[in-house]
LOKEFI-318979 format. One record per residue (C-alpha): residue number from 1; residue in three letters; chain; x, y, z. Coordinates in pm, 1 decimal, always signed. Example, Ala and Ser with C-alpha at 12.3 -4.5 7.8 and 13.67 -1.06 7.14 Angstrom:
// residues 2
(r 1; "Ala"; "A"; (+1230.0; -450.0; +780.0)) (r 2; "Ser"; "A"; (+1367.0; -106.0; +714.0)) 
// end
This chain:
// residues 297
(r 1; "Met"; "A"; (+1439.9; +4508.5; -1261.2)) (r 2; "Ala"; "A"; (+1527.6; +4327.9; -899.3)) (r 3; "Phe"; "A"; (+1252.4; +4152.3; -710.8)) (r 4; "Ser"; "A"; (+1186.1; +4264.5; -390.0)) (r 5; "Ala"; "A"; (+1070.4; +4026.5; -82.8)) (r 6; "Glu"; "A"; (+711.0; +4062.8; -154.7)) (r 7; "His"; "A"; (+753.4; +3931.9; -511.9)) (r 8; "Trp"; "A"; (+946.6; +3671.5; -406.5)) (r 9; "Ala"; "A"; (+700.9; +3589.5; -161.0)) (r 10; "Phe"; "A"; (+425.1; +3615.9; -412.8)) (r 11; "Ala"; "A"; (+643.0; +3333.2; -621.7)) (r 12; "Phe"; "A"; (+683.6; +3070.1; -330.6)) (r 13; "Gly"; "A"; (+333.5; +3110.6; -265.5)) (r 14; "Val"; "A"; (+239.0; +3063.1; -612.7)) (r 15; "Leu"; "A"; (+451.5; +2750.3; -624.9)) (r 16; "Gly"; "A"; (+318.8; +2627.5; -292.5)) (r 17; "Asn"; "A"; (-42.2; +2641.8; -424.5)) (r 18; "Ile"; "A"; (+76.3; +2435.6; -733.9)) (r 19; "Val"; "A"; (+252.9; +2186.6; -495.0)) (r 20; "Ser"; "A"; (-29.8; +2156.6; -217.9)) (r 21; "Phe"; "A"; (-285.6; +2116.2; -511.9)) (r 22; "Ile"; "A"; (-67.9; +1795.0; -605.1)) (r 23; "Val"; "A"; (-47.3; +1724.0; -230.2)) (r 24; "Phe"; "A"; (-414.8; +1729.4; -168.0)) (r 25; "Leu"; "A"; (-458.7; +1492.1; -472.0)) (r 26; "Ser"; "A"; (-175.5; +1258.6; -425.7)) (r 27; "Pro"; "A"; (-392.3; +1002.0; -184.3)) (r 28; "Leu"; "A"; (-650.7; +924.1; -523.4)) (r 29; "Pro"; "A"; (-414.4; +646.6; -593.8)) (r 30; "Thr"; "A"; (-493.7; +517.7; -190.3)) (r 31; "Phe"; "A"; (-885.6; +593.1; -240.4)) (r 32; "Tyr"; "A"; (-869.8; +380.3; -580.0)) (r 33; "Thr"; "A"; (-712.0; +116.1; -389.1)) (r 34; "Ile"; "A"; (-996.8; +107.6; -107.1)) (r 35; "Tyr"; "A"; (-1237.4; +147.6; -415.6)) (r 36; "Lys"; "A"; (-1137.3; -168.5; -578.5)) (r 37; "Lys"; "A"; (-1127.8; -386.0; -215.1)) (r 38; "Lys"; "A"; (-1459.2; -224.0; -120.5)) (r 39; "Thr"; "A"; (-1273.3; -193.3; +199.2)) (r 40; "Ala"; "A"; (-1068.0; +77.5; +383.9)) (r 41; "Glu"; "A"; (-923.6; -198.5; +611.2)) (r 42; "Gly"; "A"; (-578.3; -137.1; +693.6)) (r 43; "Tyr"; "A"; (-580.5; +227.3; +620.3)) (r 44; "Gln"; "A"; (-642.0; +525.1; +867.2)) (r 45; "Ser"; "A"; (-843.6; +828.3; +828.8)) (r 46; "Ile"; "A"; (-645.3; +1063.3; +1096.2)) (r 47; "Pro"; "A"; (-421.7; +1224.0; +808.9)) (r 48; "Tyr"; "A"; (-713.2; +1337.2; +625.6)) (r 49; "Val"; "A"; (-948.9; +1460.8; +951.9)) (r 50; "Val"; "A"; (-634.4; +1657.1; +1107.4)) (r 51; "Ala"; "A"; (-567.4; +1788.9; +763.0)) (r 52; "Leu"; "A"; (-926.1; +1874.3; +669.8)) (r 53; "Phe"; "A"; (-916.6; +2068.2; +1028.2)) (r 54; "Ser"; "A"; (-602.3; +2256.3; +956.7)) (r 55; "Ser"; "A"; (-720.6; +2382.0; +638.0)) (r 56; "Met"; "A"; (-1034.8; +2539.9; +812.5)) (r 57; "Leu"; "A"; (-800.8; +2707.0; +1078.5)) (r 58; "Trp"; "A"; (-547.7; +2852.3; +842.5)) (r 59; "Ile"; "A"; (-852.2; +2969.3; +619.4)) (r 60; "Tyr"; "A"; (-969.2; +3147.1; +913.9)) (r 61; "Tyr"; "A"; (-600.1; +3282.3; +1005.9)) (r 62; "Ala"; "A"; (-565.8; +3422.0; +659.3)) (r 63; "Phe"; "A"; (-870.8; +3623.3; +716.1)) (r 64; "Leu"; "A"; (-748.3; +3788.9; +1018.9)) (r 65; "Lys"; "A"; (-410.0; +3871.8; +844.8)) (r 66; "Ser"; "A"; (-297.6; +4073.4; +545.7)) (r 67; "Asn"; "A"; (-177.9; +3979.5; +196.3)) (r 68; "Thr"; "A"; (-212.0; +3612.3; +266.3)) (r 69; "Thr"; "A"; (-478.1; +3543.0; -32.3)) (r 70; "Leu"; "A"; (-259.7; +3242.1; -168.3)) (r 71; "Leu"; "A"; (-341.9; +3068.4; +183.7)) (r 72; "Ile"; "A"; (-705.1; +3113.0; +154.1)) (r 73; "Thr"; "A"; (-706.4; +2999.6; -238.7)) (r 74; "Ile"; "A"; (-526.7; +2662.0; -169.5)) (r 75; "Asn"; "A"; (-674.5; +2583.2; +219.4)) (r 76; "Ser"; "A"; (-1017.5; +2651.0; +57.8)) (r 77; "Phe"; "A"; (-974.2; +2373.4; -197.7)) (r 78; "Gly"; "A"; (-808.5; +2150.3; +71.0)) (r 79; "Val"; "A"; (-1161.0; +2200.2; +285.2)) (r 80; "Phe"; "A"; (-1321.2; +2064.7; -34.2)) (r 81; "Val"; "A"; (-1117.4; +1762.4; -139.8)) (r 82; "Glu"; "A"; (-1014.7; +1657.4; +253.3)) (r 83; "Thr"; "A"; (-1411.9; +1637.9; +293.4)) (r 84; "Ile"; "A"; (-1439.3; +1426.4; -29.6)) (r 85; "Tyr"; "A"; (-1197.7; +1181.4; +151.4)) (r 86; "Val"; "A"; (-1332.1; +1152.1; +472.2)) (r 87; "Ala"; "A"; (-1676.2; +1094.5; +340.7)) (r 88; "Phe"; "A"; (-1538.9; +838.2; +120.5)) (r 89; "Tyr"; "A"; (-1360.6; +673.6; +403.4)) (r 90; "Ile"; "A"; (-1632.1; +641.8; +593.9)) (r 91; "Phe"; "A"; (-1868.9; +468.3; +323.6)) (r 92; "Tyr"; "A"; (-1606.2; +174.1; +289.7)) (r 93; "Ala"; "A"; (-1469.3; +139.3; +645.0)) (r 94; "Pro"; "A"; (-1539.8; -148.1; +883.0)) (r 95; "Lys"; "A"; (-1786.0; -36.8; +1163.7)) (r 96; "Ile"; "A"; (-1517.6; +55.6; +1414.7)) (r 97; "Ser"; "A"; (-1317.1; +245.6; +1203.1)) (r 98; "Arg"; "A"; (-1632.8; +420.4; +1079.0)) (r 99; "Val"; "A"; (-1735.0; +520.1; +1450.1)) (r 100; "Gln"; "A"; (-1335.6; +631.5; +1550.3)) (r 101; "Thr"; "A"; (-1373.4; +842.2; +1221.9)) (r 102; "Ile"; "A"; (-1692.9; +1032.7; +1310.3)) (r 103; "Lys"; "A"; (-1602.6; +1072.2; +1676.5)) (r 104; "Met"; "A"; (-1282.6; +1233.2; +1542.6)) (r 105; "Ile"; "A"; (-1506.9; +1484.3; +1307.3)) (r 106; "Leu"; "A"; (-1726.9; +1577.8; +1601.8)) (r 107; "Leu"; "A"; (-1413.2; +1641.0; +1817.2)) (r 108; "Phe"; "A"; (-1206.9; +1860.1; +1595.7)) (r 109; "Val"; "A"; (-1403.4; +2000.0; +1315.0)) (r 110; "Val"; "A"; (-1706.4; +2056.0; +1503.9)) (r 111; "Gly"; "A"; (-1662.3; +2108.8; +1835.1)) (r 112; "Gly"; "A"; (-1274.4; +2191.7; +1833.8)) (r 113; "Phe"; "A"; (-1291.6; +2446.8; +1534.9)) (r 114; "Gly"; "A"; (-1603.3; +2614.0; +1686.8)) (r 115; "Ala"; "A"; (-1462.8; +2654.2; +2000.7)) (r 116; "Ile"; "A"; (-1143.4; +2826.5; +1861.8)) (r 117; "Ile"; "A"; (-1374.7; +3082.3; +1667.5)) (r 118; "Leu"; "A"; (-1580.9; +3148.3; +1980.8)) (r 119; "Val"; "A"; (-1294.8; +3213.1; +2221.9)) (r 120; "Thr"; "A"; (-1069.7; +3418.2; +1959.9)) (r 121; "Gln"; "A"; (-1378.6; +3624.6; +1867.6)) (r 122; "Phe"; "A"; (-1483.8; +3667.1; +2238.1)) (r 123; "Leu"; "A"; (-1172.6; +3686.7; +2434.6)) (r 124; "Phe"; "A"; (-916.3; +3876.8; +2181.9)) (r 125; "Lys"; "A"; (-924.1; +4156.9; +1980.4)) (r 126; "Gly"; "A"; (-697.3; +4293.0; +1706.1)) (r 127; "Ala"; "A"; (-368.5; +4191.0; +1618.9)) (r 128; "Ile"; "A"; (-374.3; +3941.0; +1940.7)) (r 129; "Arg"; "A"; (-615.4; +3750.6; +1774.6)) (r 130; "Gly"; "A"; (-450.2; +3715.6; +1492.7)) (r 131; "Gln"; "A"; (-124.1; +3558.6; +1668.7)) (r 132; "Val"; "A"; (-333.1; +3325.7; +1907.5)) (r 133; "Val"; "A"; (-522.5; +3153.1; +1618.9)) (r 134; "Gly"; "A"; (-179.9; +3180.7; +1410.9)) (r 135; "Trp"; "A"; (+7.5; +2952.4; +1659.1)) (r 136; "Ile"; "A"; (-291.9; +2732.0; +1696.8)) (r 137; "Cys"; "A"; (-257.0; +2690.9; +1294.7)) (r 138; "Leu"; "A"; (+126.8; +2620.9; +1396.5)) (r 139; "Ile"; "A"; (+23.2; +2319.3; +1630.1)) (r 140; "Phe"; "A"; (-250.6; +2165.9; +1405.3)) (r 141; "Ser"; "A"; (+18.8; +2213.1; +1126.7)) (r 142; "Leu"; "A"; (+272.5; +2019.2; +1313.2)) (r 143; "Cys"; "A"; (-19.5; +1775.9; +1360.2)) (r 144; "Val"; "A"; (-47.6; +1734.1; +976.3)) (r 145; "Phe"; "A"; (+308.9; +1619.4; +904.4)) (r 146; "Val"; "A"; (+313.1; +1403.8; +1228.4)) (r 147; "Ala"; "A"; (-16.7; +1211.3; +1152.1)) (r 148; "Pro"; "A"; (+143.6; +968.8; +878.0)) (r 149; "Leu"; "A"; (+405.7; +860.4; +1141.4)) (r 150; "Gly"; "A"; (+158.4; +644.9; +1247.3)) (r 151; "Ile"; "A"; (+194.3; +467.6; +903.6)) (r 152; "Val"; "A"; (+559.0; +475.7; +953.9)) (r 153; "Arg"; "A"; (+539.0; +264.1; +1250.7)) (r 154; "Lys"; "A"; (+291.5; +12.7; +1100.6)) (r 155; "Val"; "A"; (+574.9; +10.0; +766.0)) (r 156; "Ile"; "A"; (+854.3; -72.1; +1032.1)) (r 157; "Lys"; "A"; (+615.3; -316.0; +1236.4)) (r 158; "Thr"; "A"; (+469.7; -546.0; +934.7)) (r 159; "Lys"; "A"; (+808.0; -474.9; +697.9)) (r 160; "Ser"; "A"; (+589.7; -382.8; +448.8)) (r 161; "Val"; "A"; (+513.1; -33.4; +230.6)) (r 162; "Glu"; "A"; (+184.0; -159.1; +112.5)) (r 163; "Tyr"; "A"; (-10.1; +126.4; +302.9)) (r 164; "Met"; "A"; (+240.1; +414.3; +273.6)) (r 165; "Pro"; "A"; (+138.6; +655.9; +28.1)) (r 166; "Leu"; "A"; (+471.4; +736.4; -131.3)) (r 167; "Leu"; "A"; (+347.5; +1054.9; -337.6)) (r 168; "Leu"; "A"; (+194.7; +1212.6; -31.4)) (r 169; "Ser"; "A"; (+554.9; +1169.2; +127.9)) (r 170; "Val"; "A"; (+742.5; +1338.2; -162.3)) (r 171; "Phe"; "A"; (+472.6; +1614.2; -237.5)) (r 172; "Leu"; "A"; (+423.8; +1712.2; +138.6)) (r 173; "Thr"; "A"; (+816.4; +1753.3; +140.3)) (r 174; "Leu"; "A"; (+810.5; +1963.4; -133.8)) (r 175; "Ser"; "A"; (+512.9; +2171.9; +20.1)) (r 176; "Ala"; "A"; (+710.4; +2202.7; +309.3)) (r 177; "Val"; "A"; (+1006.9; +2348.3; +103.5)) (r 178; "Met"; "A"; (+774.4; +2615.0; -46.8)) (r 179; "Trp"; "A"; (+584.9; +2730.3; +230.1)) (r 180; "Phe"; "A"; (+889.6; +2772.4; +451.7)) (r 181; "Phe"; "A"; (+1071.0; +3032.1; +218.9)) (r 182; "Tyr"; "A"; (+709.8; +3162.9; +134.3)) (r 183; "Gly"; "A"; (+675.6; +3244.3; +529.6)) (r 184; "Leu"; "A"; (+1027.6; +3326.6; +572.2)) (r 185; "Leu"; "A"; (+1028.9; +3620.9; +318.6)) (r 186; "Leu"; "A"; (+683.5; +3745.0; +482.8)) (r 187; "Lys"; "A"; (+850.0; +3732.5; +816.4)) (r 188; "Asp"; "A"; (+555.1; +3505.8; +962.4)) (r 189; "Ile"; "A"; (+688.5; +3244.6; +1190.2)) (r 190; "Asn"; "A"; (+355.1; +3074.9; +1206.2)) (r 191; "Ile"; "A"; (+403.8; +2945.7; +834.0)) (r 192; "Ala"; "A"; (+765.8; +2890.9; +825.7)) (r 193; "Ala"; "A"; (+846.9; +2713.0; +1135.5)) (r 194; "Pro"; "A"; (+618.6; +2383.2; +1114.3)) (r 195; "Asn"; "A"; (+736.2; +2343.5; +767.9)) (r 196; "Val"; "A"; (+1113.4; +2276.8; +866.8)) (r 197; "Leu"; "A"; (+973.1; +2010.6; +1112.7)) (r 198; "Gly"; "A"; (+741.1; +1881.1; +757.8)) (r 199; "Phe"; "A"; (+1034.3; +1853.7; +563.8)) (r 200; "Ile"; "A"; (+1211.3; +1634.3; +817.0)) (r 201; "Phe"; "A"; (+951.9; +1418.0; +843.4)) (r 202; "Gly"; "A"; (+894.2; +1405.8; +487.5)) (r 203; "Ile"; "A"; (+1264.3; +1279.4; +415.8)) (r 204; "Leu"; "A"; (+1229.4; +1050.1; +691.7)) (r 205; "Gln"; "A"; (+916.6; +854.2; +496.3)) (r 206; "Met"; "A"; (+1073.7; +831.6; +170.6)) (r 207; "Ile"; "A"; (+1410.7; +695.2; +362.5)) (r 208; "Leu"; "A"; (+1150.8; +400.9; +481.6)) (r 209; "Tyr"; "A"; (+1008.3; +364.0; +177.7)) (r 210; "Val"; "A"; (+1315.7; +297.2; -19.1)) (r 211; "Ile"; "A"; (+1463.3; +83.3; +275.1)) (r 212; "Tyr"; "A"; (+1142.7; -167.0; +305.4)) (r 213; "Ser"; "A"; (+1046.5; -127.4; -66.9)) (r 214; "Lys"; "A"; (+1364.1; -321.6; -147.2)) (r 215; "Lys"; "A"; (+1371.4; -552.3; +130.1)) (r 216; "Glu"; "A"; (+1007.7; -648.6; +43.6)) (r 217; "Ser"; "A"; (+1122.3; -735.4; -320.2)) (r 218; "Ala"; "A"; (+1399.9; -940.1; -199.1)) (r 219; "Ile"; "A"; (+1145.4; -1166.1; +25.0)) (r 220; "Leu"; "A"; (+928.9; -1200.2; -262.9)) (r 221; "Lys"; "A"; (+1227.4; -1289.1; -495.1)) (r 222; "Glu"; "A"; (+1352.7; -1547.0; -232.5)) (r 223; "Gln"; "A"; (+974.8; -1703.8; -183.3)) (r 224; "Lys"; "A"; (+934.1; -1765.1; -588.0)) (r 225; "Leu"; "A"; (+837.2; -2122.7; -672.5)) (r 226; "Pro"; "A"; (+1119.4; -2289.4; -885.3)) (r 227; "Glu"; "A"; (+1044.4; -2399.6; -1240.3)) (r 228; "Ile"; "A"; (+877.2; -2708.6; -1274.9)) (r 229; "Gln"; "A"; (+1139.9; -2938.1; -1478.4)) (r 230; "Lys"; "A"; (+1090.9; -3173.3; -1792.8)) (r 231; "Pro"; "A"; (+1090.5; -3512.1; -1666.4)) (r 232; "Glu"; "A"; (+1386.9; -3715.5; -1751.1)) (r 233; "Val"; "A"; (+1378.7; -3975.8; -2026.2)) (r 234; "Ile"; "A"; (+1521.5; -4279.9; -1920.9)) (r 235; "Val"; "A"; (+1437.1; -4530.5; -2228.1)) (r 236; "Lys"; "A"; (+1573.0; -4403.0; -2531.4)) (r 237; "Asp"; "A"; (+1685.0; -4596.1; -2818.7)) (r 238; "Asp"; "A"; (+1818.0; -4426.5; -3162.6)) (r 239; "Asn"; "A"; (+1879.3; -4728.2; -3355.3)) (r 240; "Met"; "A"; (+1530.3; -4859.9; -3335.4)) (r 241; "Asn"; "A"; (+1386.7; -4624.5; -3645.3)) (r 242; "Thr"; "A"; (+1228.8; -4876.1; -3914.1)) (r 243; "Asn"; "A"; (+1038.7; -4733.4; -4173.9)) (r 244; "Asn"; "A"; (+1078.0; -4360.9; -4040.8)) (r 245; "Lys"; "A"; (+861.4; -4498.3; -3737.8)) (r 246; "Lys"; "A"; (+1031.2; -4384.0; -3399.8)) (r 247; "Phe"; "A"; (+1062.3; -4552.7; -3073.6)) (r 248; "Pro"; "A"; (+861.5; -4346.5; -2840.8)) (r 249; "Glu"; "A"; (+1042.3; -4210.0; -2565.6)) (r 250; "Leu"; "A"; (+953.9; -4321.3; -2250.1)) (r 251; "Thr"; "A"; (+995.0; -4165.3; -1892.8)) (r 252; "Gln"; "A"; (+1003.9; -4282.1; -1548.2)) (r 253; "Glu"; "A"; (+679.2; -4262.1; -1461.3)) (r 254; "Gln"; "A"; (+523.7; -4405.9; -1773.7)) (r 255; "Ile"; "A"; (+769.3; -4723.3; -1712.9)) (r 256; "Ile"; "A"; (+581.0; -4769.6; -1419.5)) (r 257; "Asp"; "A"; (+287.6; -4739.0; -1546.2)) (r 258; "Ile"; "A"; (+367.1; -5032.7; -1814.0)) (r 259; "Val"; "A"; (+489.0; -5251.5; -1510.8)) (r 260; "Arg"; "A"; (+172.8; -5237.2; -1324.0)) (r 261; "Leu"; "A"; (-14.4; -5275.9; -1634.4)) (r 262; "Gly"; "A"; (+159.9; -5596.0; -1689.0)) (r 263; "Leu"; "A"; (+120.6; -5704.5; -1334.8)) (r 264; "Met"; "A"; (-246.7; -5667.1; -1351.1)) (r 265; "Val"; "A"; (-260.4; -5848.7; -1659.9)) (r 266; "Cys"; "A"; (-68.6; -6160.6; -1498.5)) (r 267; "Lys"; "A"; (-309.5; -6151.2; -1218.7)) (r 268; "Asp"; "A"; (-603.1; -6227.2; -1431.2)) (r 269; "Lys"; "A"; (-418.8; -6519.4; -1540.2)) (r 270; "Val"; "A"; (-340.7; -6700.5; -1231.1)) (r 271; "His"; "A"; (-613.6; -6962.8; -1115.5)) (r 272; "Val"; "A"; (-639.6; -7055.5; -741.5)) (r 273; "Ala"; "A"; (-683.4; -7432.3; -682.2)) (r 274; "Thr"; "A"; (-937.5; -7486.3; -415.7)) (r 275; "Cys"; "A"; (-924.6; -7805.4; -189.1)) (r 276; "Pro"; "A"; (-1212.0; -7988.4; -93.1)) (r 277; "His"; "A"; (-1046.0; -8053.8; +285.1)) (r 278; "Gly"; "A"; (-1002.9; -7677.3; +314.4)) (r 279; "Thr"; "A"; (-584.8; -7730.7; +288.9)) (r 280; "Thr"; "A"; (-376.8; -7508.8; +116.6)) (r 281; "Cys"; "A"; (-326.0; -7596.9; -247.9)) (r 282; "Glu"; "A"; (-85.4; -7450.5; -495.7)) (r 283; "Ala"; "A"; (-204.9; -7168.6; -763.9)) (r 284; "Lys"; "A"; (-167.7; -7294.8; -1123.4)) (r 285; "Val"; "A"; (-65.1; -7026.8; -1340.7)) (r 286; "Asp"; "A"; (-184.9; -7048.7; -1698.2)) (r 287; "Glu"; "A"; (+89.7; -7157.2; -1960.0)) (r 288; "Thr"; "A"; (-16.4; -6906.6; -2218.5)) (r 289; "Thr"; "A"; (+42.8; -6603.1; -2019.3)) (r 290; "Pro"; "A"; (+309.7; -6401.5; -2161.0)) (r 291; "Lys"; "A"; (+632.4; -6325.7; -1982.3)) (r 292; "Leu"; "A"; (+758.1; -5994.0; -1920.8)) (r 293; "Gln"; "A"; (+1100.2; -5914.8; -2071.6)) (r 294; "Thr"; "A"; (+1384.0; -5669.8; -1931.5)) (r 295; "Val"; "A"; (+1417.4; -5373.8; -2102.6)) (r 296; "Glu"; "A"; (+1764.0; -5292.7; -2120.2)) (r 297; "Val"; "A"; (+1873.6; -4915.5; -2097.2)) 
// end
């Protein structure tokens, strides 16, 4: 039995739900790192606030359209998990970043979403209302894909991939593919169009990650400290073995210490004669002082 367009759309919708579920969970390593560091400094909250706002809009759009149950299921989970991410970020963020994040929430989630509902409910009716909300969803879906470009800029500037979530880039690309075909089969341009750009941005992020991760590994390899070499033995006599007693091997540092010790011993044996008239007298050296012998190498 051949599949119709609706069957294929349902299949891609299910796959889109699965991949998008992973997309929403992919930032978990990032937030685990924040938890270990006890600070969100260096990370941005923009992608998560925008994703929260976008999920809320798609739920609203899905209620205005028919045959969009799969949009409701995945975006309901998105609202739940993105709310946790934003709250977690605010808890560990520095004061300045915390204030900026709260302002964004008030601007997008409270003010923006509330204004969209009021305007579309009172100014538009029927199918036109769905079209208007659909175009708004399209615009902010593009913002979801464009938001990580701030991290891309930071990667290029610092030449480090520390703050780039690779898993997010990979699964955003896969998600864009699934939802593109879902929207295409349903003949819904508002769903299909933004995912074309999402696919392009996802590929760009993965390419940058590969390039700069290799450069970062090369830099770390060049900066690796040389291994400590074993001191070279400069005094060694293999013939001085008596009754299975071996002459100890001496390094250059040990010979210097022996010479210094010998000089200190000799200094203690020197007696300076004092002259009653303050004239300079010669120093008398103890005849019993042993003389240093030259060690042949």
